[in-house]
C-alpha positions in Angstrom: -61.4 78.4 -128.9 -65.1 77.6 -129.2 -67.6 79.2 -126.9 -68.3 77.3 -123.6 -71.3 77.2 -121.3 -70.5 76.3 -117.7 -73.1 75.6 -115.0 -73.0 76.7 -111.4 -75.1 75.6 -108.4 -74.7 76.1 -104.6 -74.5 72.4 -103.8 -74.1 69.5 -106.3 -75.7 66.3 -105.1 -76.8 63.1 -106.9 -79.9 62.8 -104.6 -81.4 66.0 -106.0 -83.4 66.7 -109.1 -81.4 69.9 -109.8 -78.1 68.0 -109.7 -79.3 65.4 -112.2 -80.7 68.3 -114.3 -77.3 69.9 -114.6 -75.6 66.7 -115.6 -78.1 66.0 -118.4 -77.8 69.6 -119.7 -74.0 69.3 -119.7 -74.0 66.0 -121.6 -76.3 67.4 -124.3 -74.1 70.5 -124.6 -71.0 68.4 -125.1 -72.8 66.2 -127.6 -73.3 69.4 -129.7 -69.7 70.4 -129.4 -70.1 73.0 -126.6 -67.4 73.0 -123.9 -69.3 72.5 -120.6 -68.3 71.8 -117.0 -70.3 71.8 -113.7 -69.1 73.9 -110.8 -70.5 74.2 -107.3 -70.0 76.0 -104.0 -70.0 72.5 -102.4 -69.6 69.2 -104.2 -70.9 66.2 -102.3 -68.7 63.2 -102.2 -71.0 61.2 -104.5 -70.5 63.8 -107.3 -66.8 64.5 -107.3 -66.5 62.8 -110.7 -69.1 65.2 -112.1 -68.4 68.6 -110.7 -65.6 70.8 -109.3 -65.6 73.6 -106.7 -65.8 77.2 -108.0 -62.5 77.9 -106.2 -60.9 76.1 -109.1 -62.7 78.0 -111.9 -60.2 79.5 -114.3 -59.6 83.2 -115.2 -62.3 84.9 -117.2 -63.1 84.1 -120.8 -65.6 86.7 -121.8 -66.7 84.6 -124.7 -68.1 81.9 -122.4 -71.6 81.7 -120.9 -72.3 81.0 -117.2 -75.6 79.3 -116.3 -76.5 79.7 -112.6 -79.2 77.4 -111.1 -81.1 79.3 -108.5 -83.1 77.7 -105.7 -81.9 79.3 -102.5 -79.5 81.9 -101.1 -75.8 81.2 -101.8 -72.5 83.0 -102.1 -72.3 81.4 -105.5 -75.0 83.8 -106.7 -72.9 86.8 -105.8 -69.8 85.1 -107.2 -71.4 84.6 -110.7 -73.0 88.0 -110.6 -69.6 89.6 -110.2 -68.0 87.7 -113.2 -67.7 89.4 -116.6 -69.1 86.5 -118.7 -72.6 86.4 -120.2 -74.9 85.2 -117.4 -78.0 83.0 -117.8 -80.2 82.1 -114.8 -82.2 78.9 -114.5 -84.8 79.5 -111.8 -86.0 76.5 -109.9 -88.1 78.6 -107.4 -87.2 79.7 -103.9 -89.6 78.8 -101.1 -91.1 81.9 -99.5 -89.2 82.5 -96.4 -92.4 83.1 -94.4 -93.1 79.4 -94.6 -89.9 78.5 -92.8 -89.7 81.4 -90.3 -91.7 79.7 -87.5 -89.8 76.5 -87.9 -86.2 77.1 -88.9 -85.2 80.8 -88.7 -81.7 80.3 -90.2 -83.2 78.6 -93.3 -85.7 81.4 -93.5 -82.9 84.0 -93.6 -81.1 82.0 -96.3 -84.3 81.9 -98.4 -84.8 85.6 -97.9 -81.3 86.4 -99.1 -81.9 84.1 -102.1 -84.8 86.2 -103.2 -82.8 89.4 -102.7 -80.0 87.9 -104.8 -82.6 86.8 -107.4 -83.7 90.5 -107.6 -80.2 91.8 -107.8 -79.2 89.5 -110.7 -82.1 90.7 -112.9 -80.1 93.6 -114.4 -77.0 91.4 -114.8 -78.7 88.4 -116.5 -79.0 88.2 -120.3 -81.6 85.3 -120.2 -83.8 84.1 -117.4 -85.1 80.5 -117.7 -87.7 78.9 -115.4 -88.9 75.4 -114.8 -92.5 76.5 -115.2 -94.7 79.4 -116.3 -95.4 79.9 -112.6 -91.7 80.5 -111.9 -91.3 82.6 -115.0 -93.9 85.1 -113.8 -91.7 85.8 -110.8 -88.7 86.5 -113.0 -90.8 88.9 -115.1 -92.1 90.6 -112.0 -88.5 91.2 -110.8 -87.5 92.8 -114.1 -85.8 90.1 -116.0 -85.9 91.3 -119.6 -85.7 88.1 -121.6 -87.3 85.0 -120.1 -88.4 81.5 -121.2 -89.8 78.3 -119.8 -87.6 75.1 -120.0 -88.6 72.1 -117.9 -86.5 70.1 -115.5 -84.8 67.3 -117.4 -86.2 64.1 -115.9 -85.3 60.6 -117.1 -89.0 59.6 -117.5 -88.1 56.3 -119.2 -86.0 55.2 -116.2 -88.4 56.3 -113.4 -90.3 53.0 -113.2 -87.4 50.7 -113.7 -85.7 50.6 -110.3 -87.8 48.6 -107.8 -86.5 46.6 -104.8 -88.7 43.5 -105.0 -87.8 42.5 -101.5 -88.9 45.9 -100.2 -92.2 45.5 -102.1 -92.9 42.3 -100.2 -92.1 43.9 -96.8 -94.1 47.0 -97.5 -97.1 45.0 -98.7 -97.0 43.1 -95.4 -97.1 46.4 -93.5 -99.9 47.7 -95.6 -102.1 44.7 -94.7 -104.6 45.0 -97.5 -105.9 48.5 -96.9 -105.5 51.3 -99.4 -102.1 53.1 -99.3 -101.7 56.8 -99.7 -98.2 58.1 -100.7 -96.6 61.5 -100.8 -92.9 62.0 -101.8 -91.2 65.2 -100.9 -88.8 66.7 -98.4 -90.2 67.2 -95.0 -90.6 70.9 -95.0 -93.4 73.3 -94.1 -94.3 74.3 -97.7 -94.9 70.6 -98.5 -97.8 70.6 -96.0 -97.4 67.0 -94.9 -99.5 67.9 -91.9 -102.5 68.5 -94.1 -102.0 65.1 -95.7 -102.0 63.5 -92.3 -105.2 65.3 -91.2 -107.0 64.4 -94.5 -105.9 60.8 -94.1 -107.3 60.7 -90.6 -110.7 61.6 -92.0 -110.4 59.1 -94.8 -109.7 56.3 -92.3 -112.6 57.3 -90.1 -115.2 57.6 -92.9 -114.0 55.4 -95.8 -111.3 52.8 -95.0 -110.3 52.0 -91.4 -107.4 49.8 -92.8 -105.8 52.5 -94.9 -102.1 53.4 -94.6 -100.2 56.6 -95.3 -96.5 56.7 -96.3 -94.5 60.0 -96.3 -91.1 59.6 -98.1 -88.4 62.3 -98.1 -85.4 63.7 -96.4 -85.8 66.2 -93.6 -85.4 70.0 -94.2 -86.9 71.0 -90.9 -86.4 68.8 -87.9 -88.8 70.9 -85.9 -91.5 70.3 -88.5 -90.7 66.6 -88.5 -91.2 66.5 -84.8 -94.5 68.3 -85.1 -95.6 65.7 -87.7 -94.7 62.8 -85.4 -96.7 64.5 -82.6 -99.7 65.0 -84.9 -99.7 61.4 -85.9 -99.6 60.3 -82.2 -102.4 62.8 -81.2 -104.6 61.4 -83.9 -104.0 57.8 -82.9 -102.4 56.9 -86.2 -99.0 55.5 -85.0 -99.7 52.2 -86.6 -101.1 53.7 -89.8 -98.7 56.4 -90.8 -95.0 55.8 -91.7 -92.6 58.7 -92.0 -89.8 56.9 -93.6 -87.3 59.7 -94.4 -84.9 59.4 -97.3 -84.8 56.0 -99.1 -82.8 54.3 -101.8 -84.0 54.4 -105.4 -85.1 50.8 -105.1 -87.2 51.4 -102.0 -88.7 54.5 -103.5 -89.8 52.4 -106.5 -91.2 49.8 -104.1 -93.3 52.4 -102.4 -94.7 53.6 -105.7 -95.5 50.0 -106.6 -97.3 49.4 -103.3 -99.2 52.7 -103.2 -102.8 53.1 -104.5 -102.8 56.9 -104.8 -100.4 59.9 -104.7 -101.7 62.7 -102.5 -100.0 66.2 -102.8 -101.3 69.1 -100.7 -98.2 71.3 -101.0 -98.8 75.1 -100.6 -95.8 76.0 -102.8 -94.1 74.1 -105.6 -92.1 75.5 -108.4 -92.4 72.3 -110.5 -92.7 69.1 -108.3 -90.8 66.2 -109.9 -92.6 63.6 -107.7 -95.8 64.3 -109.6 -93.9 63.0 -112.7 -92.6 60.0 -110.8 -96.2 59.1 -109.7 -97.4 59.3 -113.3 -94.5 57.2 -114.5 -95.4 54.5 -111.9 -99.1 54.5 -113.0 -100.4 56.1 -109.8 -103.5 58.3 -109.9 -102.8 61.8 -108.4 -105.0 63.8 -106.1 -103.5 67.3 -105.6 -104.3 70.7 -104.2 -104.1 73.2 -107.1 -101.4 75.5 -105.7 -98.5 77.2 -107.4 -97.1 75.2 -110.3 -98.9 71.9 -109.4 -101.7 72.2 -112.0 -99.2 73.2 -114.7 -97.0 70.2 -114.0 -100.0 67.8 -114.0 -101.4 69.3 -117.2 -104.8 67.8 -116.5 -103.5 64.3 -115.5 -104.8 64.4 -111.9 -107.7 65.3 -109.7 -106.9 68.9 -108.9 -108.7 70.3 -105.8 -109.6 73.9 -105.4 -109.4 73.6 -101.6 -107.8 71.2 -99.3 -110.1 70.8 -96.3 -109.7 67.3 -94.8 -113.2 66.3 -95.8 -112.8 67.5 -99.4 -109.4 65.7 -99.8 -110.7 62.5 -98.2 -113.8 62.4 -100.4 -111.6 63.1 -103.5 -109.3 60.2 -102.7 -112.3 57.9 -102.1 -113.8 58.9 -105.4 -110.6 58.1 -107.3 -110.1 54.7 -105.5 -113.7 53.6 -105.7 -114.4 54.7 -109.3 -112.4 52.4 -111.5 -113.3 54.4 -114.6 -112.0 57.6 -113.1 -108.9 55.9 -111.8 -108.1 54.4 -115.2 -108.7 57.7 -116.9 -106.3 59.5 -114.6 -103.6 56.9 -115.0 -104.0 57.0 -118.8 -103.8 60.8 -118.8 -100.7 60.5 -116.7 -99.0 58.3 -119.2 -99.9 60.7 -122.0 -98.7 63.7 -120.0 -95.3 62.0 -119.6 -94.7 62.5 -123.3 -94.2 66.2 -122.6 -91.3 65.4 -120.3 -89.6 62.8 -122.4 -85.9 63.4 -122.0 -85.1 63.8 -125.6 -88.0 66.2 -126.1 -87.2 68.3 -123.0 -83.5 68.2 -123.6 -83.8 69.5 -127.1 -86.2 72.2 -125.8 -83.7 73.3 -123.2 -80.9 73.6 -125.7 -83.2 75.6 -128.0 -83.9 77.9 -125.1 -80.2 78.5 -124.7 -79.6 79.1 -128.5 -79.7 82.9 -128.3 -76.7 83.0 -126.0 -74.7 80.3 -127.7 -75.1 81.5 -131.3 
């Protein structure tokens, strides 16, 4: 029987970049004649056709390879670590638990355990892959002997194609003609949506009283969400800031269409797929240069060395008022997308796996 490579993840979901990443890897492996299935500790109902629970995984075949996708603490990590097959780890970054501890202690504990598991798997892992060089440095620091960088597989060509035109009309009516800031990402402390709101308040006061801010993304911390709502109210921005939560693909495309600038002030990102989405939709990006953000942008954005509200507001005004700069950033974004073309990144990922498949 030919060698197989099977992938494992704590939770398999379609509304998740890691879930889509797994499926794209699996399809490319199968196209090359490699047996490949996706297994998860929990399979969401929308993915039952794509993955199976690890409880159904067959008895050991020591000729196979297991690829574990690591982004949090999970019993799946210990499960794959105890198996006899060759183990490969794909590290998508684990948010430092200190960022969650004041808001969601149970999540902080899960993240802490995830980092402990990541350290324990170092001696067991034959190959450690990472979404970014930023993530790879963490693997090296933990003692992973053989490492490499292989980006998240993103369907760049399809990112700009799903737009709900009815939603565009509704959202444009809400925007009312002012400039529109957009940030897309889960509502969680490391994403620092509070800093975006504070910078937006300064921008409204100094540059554009009619501006609007849209924050899109599901909620990882309800306490943090409540704090954001309170901050918006205290700044008198209830009519200017919309925390819309999770949205459909068509509505997400509509928000990218309506927006004028993508503003990312995250304190910690292992890759940040929404930066790629923004570039695909032709939005200029203004971002705080933390963690993997500068690496993902690759020069295709205005990267700030600090994120004081005044500096961010002035940076956004510069991008929106200087048509030459805006066009240059949008053009650089389109060029940068070539590095994430699905065929290019898919081939690169399989090349990174070659040592354990040969």
